[in-house]
N, C-alpha and C positions, 0 to 999 in steps of 0.2 A: 710477676707477684713482689711485695716491695718484702723484707723482713723488719720482727715489727720486737720493739727490745724493752725492757722495762727496767727504768735505776731507784727502787722503792727504799726506803728506812724506815723501818718505825720500832720507837726503843719507849718504855717506861723505865725509867730508874731516876736516884735521888742524883741532888746536883753537889759536886765533889768540891765547887767552890763556888764566891759569886762574879754574877754579869761583869762582864770587862766590855764598859761599853766604847767606841771611838767612833771619828766618823773619818770619810776619804776624803780628798782634797777638794774634789766634786761637791761634797756636803752630806754624802750617802750615809748612814750610820748603819754600822755593823757591829754586833754583839759577841762573843765568845765565851761559853762555860764547858766547862767539862761533865759531862755528866755520865755514874759509876750503874753498868748495870751487872745483876749476880745471877747466878741459876747453881742448882746443887741438887746433885744428888746422888743418890746408894751405892758400892761398889757393890761385884755378886758376895762378897766376905763380911760385908752386911755394915761396912764402914760408912759412914756420912764422910761429903764429898762437897766444897764448897769451890767458882773460883769468879773472879771480877774483871766483866772486863773495858778499860776506861775508854770513852769517846770523848772527841774533838765535835762541841756544838758549834755553827755559826747560822748569827739572823739577821738579817738584812731588812733598810728600810722602816716601817712602823715597827715589824714585831719584832727589831734590835730594840726597839726605844722601849715597846711595853715589855720585853725581855728584864732590858734592864731594870724597870719598877716594881716588878710585882717579882721575880726570884731574886731568893738568894742560897748559899749555903744548905745541902740538908736539905731540899724542897724538893717533893715526888713530883712528877712532870712527865707527861706523855711526846713525845713529838713524833715531829713524822717530815718527811722529808727526800733526798738525794746525798749519794756516798760524790765526793768528791776530792779527787787528788789531787797535792797543789806539787810543785818543783820547782826548788829555788837554790842557787850558792851560798851556802853559808861563807860567813867572814871569814875563817880559816880555809877556802879556797874552794873546799870538798863541797859535793853536790849532795842535794838533802831534798827528803822527798814527806808529807807529811798526807795521813786519807779524815777528811773532815765531816760533818752532815749537816748538809746545807738545809736548813729544814725552811716548811712552810705555813707549820701549822704545830701549835702549842696546849697542852691543856694543863693547868694544873691540879694535879688530883688529889692532894690532902689540903685539909683545912689550911685556912694562912694562922700561924703562930705569933708570936711575939718576936720581932724581929730584930735583933742586935742594937738598934737606937733605942730599942724602949718600946715600941710605934707598938698599938695594939690592933689588931683590926681583925674583920673575917669575911671570909670572903666560903659561899658554898663550893662541896665538896663539887672537882667535877665540870670547875667551871671553865667553859671555854675560852679561853682569849685573846688568838688572835682571830680573826672571819678574815675572809676574805675580799679585796676592796667590793666584789660585786655587793656582797650581803651588808657591810658597811656601809655603802651610800646608800642602797635601803633602807636601812634602819633610819638612817640622817631624814632623810625624805618625809619616812612615818611619823618620826619624833618631830618634823619639822609640823607637819600636815600635824598633827593632834593639836603640837602645841597652838599653831592658827584657830583651830577647831576651836578649842578651850579659849584661847583672846577670845572669839568672833560674838560666844557664848556668851561669853560677859560683859561684854560691849552691849549683846542684845537684851538682855535678863535688865539693866541700869539702863536701855533705853525705855524698856517695858515699864520699869517702874517709876519713871519718871514721866511719863507721858499719859499713864494710869490719872485720871479720877475719880473723885466718886461720884459715883452715881445714881442719881434718885431714882424712884423703884418708877415714879410719875412718870422719868422720861423715857420709860420705853417701852417701846410701841408694841404692842399683841393684834 
């Protein structure tokens, strides 16, 4: 019998900085962004307390490009992914380590507001931004099929309107 394990992280919070999009030497997109989550509680003495956790969020490939386009500092998002710990040697020779959340799904939870560049746009609340590749392919095929059907319908209507001639009553056999 094999042991099963699970590495899954779900966070809802606000972005602490604008996304940073880079590309690996192989051309793979990678986007880094900071996310803050907070919790509040009341002590036994009735005092309200609050703590904030800061998380490093990493997105890869198409999701990375989408994040860099749609996210900005202050935006409220839902992210889902896995924990990943990296180790490296710093410039000073010391050993470094960081834990990141590598996301595979992201949902924007707030309405898009005016960005810092002054562009005003609207987005529905709870917009799911990065569907799986399978869903994207299905949606693309569905859209292409719909466009093809619409084009064929227009062509048929055009042909029908061109081929229809005036029919006289005496030409109709009863």
